[in-house]
Structure formats: C-alpha cells, structure tokens
C-alpha positions as CSV (number, residue, x, y, z in Angstrom):
1,M,-30.3,-38.4,22.4
2,G,-31.7,-35.7,20.1
3,E,-32.9,-36.1,16.6
4,V,-30.2,-37.1,14.1
5,K,-30.4,-36.1,10.4
6,R,-28.3,-37.4,7.6
7,I,-27.1,-35.5,4.5
8,N,-25.9,-37.0,1.3
9,L,-23.2,-35.1,-0.7
10,S,-22.0,-35.9,-4.1
11,F,-18.5,-34.8,-5.3
12,D,-17.6,-34.8,-9.0
13,L,-14.0,-35.9,-8.8
14,G,-13.4,-34.5,-12.3
15,N,-13.7,-31.1,-10.7
16,E,-10.4,-30.2,-9.0
17,K,-12.0,-28.1,-6.3
18,L,-14.6,-30.7,-5.4
19,R,-11.9,-33.5,-5.5
20,E,-9.8,-31.5,-3.1
21,A,-12.7,-30.9,-0.7
22,Y,-13.6,-34.6,-0.9
23,G,-10.1,-35.7,-0.1
24,I,-10.0,-33.4,3.0
25,I,-13.3,-34.6,4.3
26,I,-12.5,-38.3,3.7
27,S,-9.1,-37.9,5.5
28,K,-10.9,-37.0,8.8
29,R,-12.0,-40.6,9.2
30,S,-14.4,-40.7,12.2
31,A,-14.5,-37.0,12.7
32,K,-16.1,-36.0,9.4
33,T,-19.3,-34.6,10.9
34,A,-17.4,-32.5,13.4
35,F,-15.1,-31.3,10.7
36,V,-17.8,-30.3,8.3
37,T,-19.8,-28.6,11.1
38,D,-16.8,-26.5,12.1
39,A,-15.9,-25.7,8.5
40,V,-19.4,-24.6,7.6
41,L,-19.8,-22.5,10.7
42,A,-16.4,-20.9,10.3
43,Y,-17.2,-20.1,6.6
44,V,-20.5,-18.5,7.4
45,K,-19.1,-16.5,10.3
46,N,-16.1,-15.2,8.3
47,N,-17.6,-14.9,4.8
48,T,-18.7,-11.2,4.6
49,P,-20.6,-10.6,1.4
50,I,-19.3,-7.8,-0.8
51,N,-22.0,-5.5,-2.1
52,K,-21.9,-3.5,-5.3
53,Q,-21.0,-0.2,-3.5
54,T,-18.0,-1.8,-1.9
55,I,-16.8,-3.0,-5.3
56,K,-17.4,0.4,-6.8
57,D,-15.6,2.2,-4.0
58,A,-12.6,-0.1,-4.3
59,F,-12.5,0.3,-8.1
60,K,-12.7,4.1,-7.8
61,E,-10.0,4.1,-5.2
62,A,-7.7,2.0,-7.4
63,I,-8.2,4.2,-10.4
64,Q,-7.6,7.3,-8.3
65,E,-4.4,5.8,-7.0
66,A,-3.3,5.1,-10.5
67,G,-3.8,8.8,-11.3
68,V,-6.4,8.1,-14.0
69,I,-9.4,9.8,-12.4
70,A,-9.3,13.0,-10.3
71,V,-12.2,13.7,-8.0
72,N,-13.3,17.2,-7.5
73,T,-14.4,17.3,-3.8
74,V,-16.1,20.7,-4.2
75,N,-18.9,19.5,-6.5
76,S,-18.2,15.7,-6.6
77,K,-17.7,15.6,-10.4
78,K,-15.2,13.2,-11.8
79,A,-12.6,14.2,-14.4
80,T,-12.3,11.2,-16.7
81,D,-9.8,12.4,-19.2
82,G,-7.7,9.5,-20.6
83,I,-10.2,6.7,-19.9
84,P,-11.9,5.3,-23.0
85,D,-15.7,5.2,-22.9
86,D,-15.5,1.5,-23.5
87,V,-14.2,1.1,-20.0
88,F,-17.2,2.7,-18.5
89,D,-19.5,0.7,-20.7
90,I,-17.9,-2.5,-19.4
91,I,-18.3,-1.4,-15.8
92,S,-21.9,-0.4,-16.4
93,Q,-22.7,-3.8,-17.8
94,I,-21.4,-5.5,-14.6
95,W,-24.0,-3.7,-12.6
C-alpha cells in the first residue's frame, strides 16, 4: 500500500456556501475521499481562467451590440459618443 496522507478541512457553517459544501461531502458517508478527489480534479480540469483581455473583448462586444460604441475597422479608432467619461474611469480602475 502506498503512502497515505490526511487533510483537515474546516467549514464555517455560518457561511451558506461552506455549509452547503459541508453537507454534500458529509452525505457521501464512506466515499468522501473519492468524492472530493473527483470534485477537485473535475474543477481543475474544467475551470478555465479568464484573463483581462477576454473580459475586455466581451465588454467591448456587449457595448457594440448595444450600439453604444462603433469601431472603425480602417484605423481601429473607437467612437465613444454617448458614453460618459465616468464609465471609462470605472473600467480603467478595474484593470
């Protein structure tokens, strides 16, 4: 038999999200380790991080679809008529 390691987890049952996770894990009775292993591996495999450029592209696309910004494809300048400068200030602070 290989080396066995233990891990101790603490769940603040006052936190709704943690309470729900705790309940799910506890309900698995004797298969807790297998369940947590499968859940962690599935999460890591399927959780694709979103980078800043992806968020910027999605935001730009949403604004274009709303008709607020028109993109000039000839020289890549954006026409921003109708958008208050405050909106751009908020977006700039995010990044």
